[in-house]
N, C-alpha and C positions, 0 to 999 in steps of 0.2 A: 785519535783512535775511534773507530766505529763502535757504536753501541749495538749489541744484538737486539733483534726484534723480541719483544716479550709477548709470547703467544699464550692465550688463555682459553679454556673451554667453559663457557657460561652454561648455567642451568636453564635459563629462560631469556626471552627478549628483554624483560624488565631488568636483567642484570647487566646489559650491554653498557648503558651510560655510566652506572656506578663503577664498572670495571675500567672504563676509559678514564674516569676521574682518578681511579686508583693507579693508573699508569700502564694499562695494557695497550699494545700497539696493534694487535690483531687477534682474531677469534676463529676457532674451529667449531662449526655447528653442523647440523644435518638431521636427516630423518633416519630412524632405526632401520627402515627397509633397505637403505643403501649404505649406512655407515655403522661401524662397529664401536661399541663401548663409548657412547656419547654421554656427556654430562647431563644433557637435556634433549628431548625430542622436539625438533623444530620442523613444523609443517611448512608448506609452501608460503602461506601468508606470513608466517613468522620469519622465514628467511628474507623475504622482501623487506619487512620492517627492520630486521637486524641490519641489513645492508644499508638502508636509508639512514639509520641512526649512526652507524659506524662511519660512513662516508661523510656525513655532515661534520664529523669530528676528526676527519683525516686519519682514520684507522681502517683496517682491512678485514674482510670476512672470507674465510675459506670454508668450503662445504665438503664434508667427508663422504666419499663414495668408496670406502676401503673395505666393503664387504666382499665375500667370495660369491660371485654370481653364477647361478645355474641357468639352464636354458629358458626357464619360464620367466626370468626377469631380464635377460639380455635384451629382449625386444623393447623394454621400457627405457633403456639407457639413452638413446638418441633424444627422445622427447624431454627427459628430465634434464639432460645437459643443455638443451636449447632453452629450457626454462631458466636454468641457473645463469646462462649467458644474458638473457633478457633482464634478469633481476640485477645484474651488475656484479655478480660474485667475482672476487679477485682471483681465486684459484680453486681447483678441485683436488682433493686429496684422494689418491687411488692406490690400489695394490694389484688389482686384477687387470691384466693387459686388455681385457674387453673394454674397460673404461677408456683407456688410452686410444684404442682403435675407434671407438665411438666418438670421442672428443675430436680426434683428428678429422673425422668424416664430416661432422656437423658444426663444430665450433673450433676451427683450427687455430684461432688466436687465444683460446682459453689457456691460461697457465695451469700446469700440472705439478703436483707435489707427490713424489713416489713414497709410499709408506706401507711396508709389509709388516713392520714391528719386529720381525725376527731375522730377516735375511739381509738387511743392510749392514753388513759386517766388514766390508772392505771397499776401498775406493774404486776398484775396477768395476764392481757391480753398480755403484753409484753412477759412475761415468757411462756405463752401458745404458742405463735408463735415461741419463741425461741426453745421450745421443739419439735416443728414441723420442725425446721431446719433453722430458721432465725438467723442471727448473730447480727443483729442490729434492733432496733425499732426507728422509726422516730416519735417523740411525737407530739400530737395535738398542734396547735398554740394557743388554748384557755386556756392553763394551766398557773397557777400562779407559781412564783418562788418556793414557798414552795412545791407545788405539784411535780414539776420537780425534786427537790432535794430528796424528799421522794421516787419517782420512781427510781432514780439512786441508792439510798441506798439499794433497794430491787431487782433490776433488775438482771437477769442472762445473759442479752445481753448488747451490746453496746447501748448507748442512744444518739440520735441526736436531737438537738434543733435548730430551726431557730432563728437567732439573728438579721437579717436585711432583709428588703424588704417587698413587699406587700403580703397579704394573700387572699385566695379565700373565698368569702362569699356565693357563690351560683354557682351550675353547673347544666346545662340542656343539654341533648343530642340534643335539638333543636337549630337551628341557627337564629331563628327569634324572640328572646325574646324582643329585642329592638322595633321591629315593633309592637309587642303586646302592650307594654306600650304606645307607641305613638298612636295607634289606640284607646285604651281605654281612652285616655285623662287624664292619671294619672298625678300626680305632677311631676314625672320624665319625662324628655324629652331626646331624643337621639341626640348626636352630633357626627359628623364625621362618620356616619354609614357606608359609602361606603369604608372607608379605612380599611386595614388589622389591623392596630394598631391605637392608639390614639382615639379609640372609647370610649365613656363614657355615663353614665346616670347622669343627673344633678338633684340633689335634691335641689330645691330652698329654701325649708323650713330650711334645715340645712346648706345650701351653700356647699354641698359636691359633688364631682365628683367621680363616681364609674367607674373605667376603665372596659371595657369589652374585654376579651381575647377570641377570637374564633379560634378553630383549628378543626381538623378532629373529635374530640370527642365532639364537641358541643360548647355551650356558657358558659363562666365563668365570673362571676361578681366579681371584686376584691375590696379590702378594699380601702377607700378613703385616708388612711394614710399609711406611711411606718413604720414598726417596726425598731427601732434602740436602742440597749442597749449596745453600745460600752463603756459606762461609768458605766455599771452594771454587768460586767463579773466576778468579783472576787468571788462571792458566788458560781457560777456554776463551776468555775475553781477549787475552794477549794473542791467542792463535787465530782470532777473528772468526770464531764460530758464529754463524749468521743468526741463529734463532734459539732462544731458550723457551721451553714449553712448560707451563704449569697445567697438569692434568687434574681436572676437577671432578672426575667420575666418582659418584657416591659421596660427594662432599656437599655441604650446604652452601648456599649463595654467599652467606656472611663469611664463611671460612675462606672461600676462594677470593673474595674481595680483600680481606685482611692479608692473606698470603701475597697477593699481587702487590699490595702497597709495600710490603717489606722487600720483595724482590726488585721492585722499581727503585727503591732507595739504595739497595745493594749495588745494582747495576750502575746507576748514575754515579755513585761515589767511587766505585771501582775504576770507572773511566776518567772521572773528573778530579778525584781527590783520593788516590790510592792509600795514602797514609791514614786518612780518616776511616776508609773502609776497613783497613786492617784493625783499627781500634774498636770498631763497633760490630764487626761481623759475628763475633761470638754472642753479643747481646741480641742481635737479630735472630740467631738460631735459638736462643733461649726463649724469645718471645713466641716463636712458632711452636716450640716444644710445649709451652704452656697452653697452647690452643688444641693440642692433640688429645683425642680420646685415649683413655687408659689402655685400650687394646690396640692402639695404632702407634707404636713407637717409630721414631725416625731412624733412618740409616742412610748410608751413602751408596746403596745399591751395589753395582759392580764397578763403580768408578775406580776403586782402589784395591780390588781383589781379583784374583785369577778366576775365570769362569771354569767350573768343573762340570764335565758332561758324564 
């Protein structure tokens, strides 16, 4: 049985080797100018160094270019993609068709992973982008386990699923969303607004804290809980889902490394010794729960519930 790729988002170049030692097979990195909701901001020299380290240890590096591009940045795409090709990047993660068109023009052999985060909800759409040139589809976080397996059975491209970390609930190009809520006197109030991280909206009614992640692409409001399905991997492994992603946005390097170790163990046992996996999966979940901040409970996202619109 094939093991899925364990894909991780590091916070800095210094995390690459420890994450490889923890069991990661591949990494998503990038610059805030071109990529959305990155765990760390990797400039060009960082990308080159990350690729060199990863390739020396037989792992892969993908660069995020999944921002929505306006006319003023479209002109930069060709040159940036050529740089990524020269650096030896293994694939580009894109959502905007402008990236696909630019890549096909200047780097036709570059592998592309289609990722819009919200619209990859059926296998027809995955295959549409596959026939346009994408080799992988990153599925929406709002899908049930049954939907994911159905897509995998019919997809002509690799399928990537997020198995751990927070998810984005809202994005705006504006950076003053928190000020707006505060000015309006809404139920939600803003905490730590002046810090680059640890900003949140506090919903008193539900006692939820929604982290706000701000970068060059605007304001991102994140989920109050972290997805964790380390104890529910078997069905997707049996369906041969290609990639499991650990999203490290707004997490410490130490947290990402420890979580990666536990998912590495879970995946290996699920494939090689299913009986032992069944025996220890609850223990692995408890170990991750013990690492969670008090305001970041774990849940299973939409894997086992109906999406309500």
